[in-house]
N, C-alpha and C positions, 0 to 999 in steps of 0.2 A: 225249083228256084235256082237260078243260075249263079255262077261265082266269077268275080271280077277281080283282076289284080289292080291297085291304084298306089301312087307314091305315099310314102310317110307323111309328108306336108299336107297332102288332100285328106288322109285318114284323120290328121289332128285337126284340121279345120272341120271335117264331118262331125267328129265327136264334140267339138266345141258348141256345136248347134244343138246339143242335147237340151231338151226343156225339162224333161223329168226322168228319174231314176228307171232304169229299164228300158228305155227307148231304144230300139235297135236302128242299125244304121240304114236298112232298108225304110223305116218309118221316117227316119231323118231326112233322106234323100226324097222320098215321097213328098214329104211337106215343103222341101225348098223347091223341087222341081215341077210339081203338079200343082194347079191352083184346085180350088175346091171344087170346082166345075168338072175337074177331070181332064182338062185340055193341057197338052205338054207345052211348056215354056220354051221359047225361043232360045236356042243355043247359044247366040250371041251374048245375050243378057247374063247367062250364067258364067262365061269365060270370066268377063271383067272382075265378077264379084270373086273370084278365088284369089288373084293377085293382091288385093286391098287387105284380105284378111290374112293371107299366107305370111307378108313379112311381119306384123306385129308378133303372130303365134311363134313364128320361127325363132324370133328374137327372144321370147319368154322361155323357149325351151333350151336356149343357150345358157340363160343367165342362171339357173340353177347348178350348172356344171362348175363354176369356180367356187360356189359356196362349199361344196363337196372337198374340193381340193384342200380349200382353207382349213376346213375340219381336220382332215387328213394329217396336214402339216403341223397343225398345233399338238397333235396327240404326243409326238415324242418328247415335248418341253416337259411333260407332266412327271416322268420320272426324275429329271434334274431337280425340280423344284421340292419333290418329296424328299429326295436324299439330303438336301440342306439341312433340315430341322432335326436331322438325327444326330448332330454335334451338340444340340442344346442340353440333353440330359447330362450329357459328360460335363459340361461347363456347369450345369446347376449342381451337380455332385461334388465338383471341386470347390463350390463356394460354400457347400454345406459342410463341408470337411473342416474348413477353416476354424469355426466357431469351437469345435471339439478340442482344440489344442489346449486353451486355459483350463478346461475342465480337467485334462489328464494332469495339469501342473498342479491344481489344487490338490488332486488326491494325492499327489507325491509328498505334497507338503504336509497333509493331515496325517500321514503315515509315521513322520517324524517324531521322535520324543523331545521336540524342542522345550514343550512347555514342563517336561519333567526334569529337564536340567535347569531351566530357569527358577523354578520354585523348588529348590532344594531345601532340605530341612535345616540347614544352617542358615539359608538366608530368612526363612520364617521365624527362626529362634532369635532374630534381631529385633523383633516385633513384640512388645509384651502384651498387646490388647488383640483381642481375636477379630475386631473389625479392622483392624490395621492389617492383620493377616489377610483378611477376605478382599481387602482393596488392593493389596500387594498383588494376589494372584490374577485379580481382573486386570490390573494394569500390565502384567506379563504377558496375558492372553492377548490384549489389545495391540501391544507391542508388536507380538508374534503374527497377528492377523488383522493390520490394520484396514486392510482393503474389505475385509467381509466382517468387521466387528458390528457393523450396523444391523446384523441379523439379531442381535441379542434384544434389540426393541421389539421384537415379536413375542419376547418372554413376559407375560403378564399374569396376573392372580385374579381372583374374583373381585372384580370392581377396582383393581389396582394395577397401575404400571410399576414395573420393577426398574426400567432403564429409561433414560430420556438424555437430551443435548442441553437439557437447562434444568436449574433447580425447581425454577417456577413451575415446570410442567409436571414435576413430581409432587409439588406441594399442593396442587389440585386434589389430589388424593386424601388430603388431610395434613395438618401442621406437624402432627405426630411421626410422621414417615421419616423424619431426620435424614434427608437427602445429603449426600456426600460425593465429592468428585472424585473420579476415577484417576488416579494419578497419571500425568504425562497423556492424558487423553481428552476428548472435548465431551464425555459422556459422564452423567451422574448416575447414582444408583440409591435406592432406599437402604437404609440400614438397621431400622427398628424391628428387626425380626431375631427370633432365638438361632442357636446354632444349627440345629436342624434344618430350617428354613434356607440359611445361608448355604448349606451343603448342597440342597436341592437346587438352589440357583446357580452354584458353580457346575453342578452336573448338566444342568439345561444349557449352560453358555458353552462350555466345552463339547458338549454334543452338536450345537448350531454351528461350531467352527469345524465340525468333522473329525475331530479326535477319536480314536479307536477307544474301545471300552475299557482295556486294559489301563490305558493311558489317563482316562477319566478316574479310573478308581485307584490309581496311584497318587494323583494329586489331591483327590478328596481325603484320601487316608492321612496324607502329611497334614492337611488343615484341620482335620478332626480325627486324630487316632483314636479316640475313645469311641467313636462311632457316633450315630445319629444321637 
């Protein structure tokens, strides 16, 4: 078998004439140059065929080159886009830190003994009735914790609501609940219960408002020194 050297464009043309996978260059040339009867085709006819096909194939071979350059040029832009979102978590962390400030303020407030100073033994002694002392302590708790006092509405008994913002809401539990308004507040409380139950209600209220156990015990003992 002889070996010949051909230009790249001619080789591309020959390769473009492949009809099936595995067809060799010799088979392609034999099919193009020799008819089925084995006679050689005139050389003048083969020459014009090459220029007609060379131009489009050469053009097609050049087109992919710019595509590769565009892909390579776009690659460096990716690190810049990736670096930008890195600042987002910092912004989110700053945003999350803000709501925590009010929480710390509430904790500091709850650690104070303000309710102990307000509900002094002398102040309680001005009331002759236990129910009035009960209302006085609730009024002091509301005054010192007006923004969070609504939490007491979650204190309920078996089929009974203890606190509400209207007398009518408490009367729905029965006419014998004897609702009374908590002085200097928008809240009402049921009062037809014994001293032990009132002590339990006061304990729950003070805990809901975040007071320390020793503060709760001090206030309750002043209200009912004889115990539950």
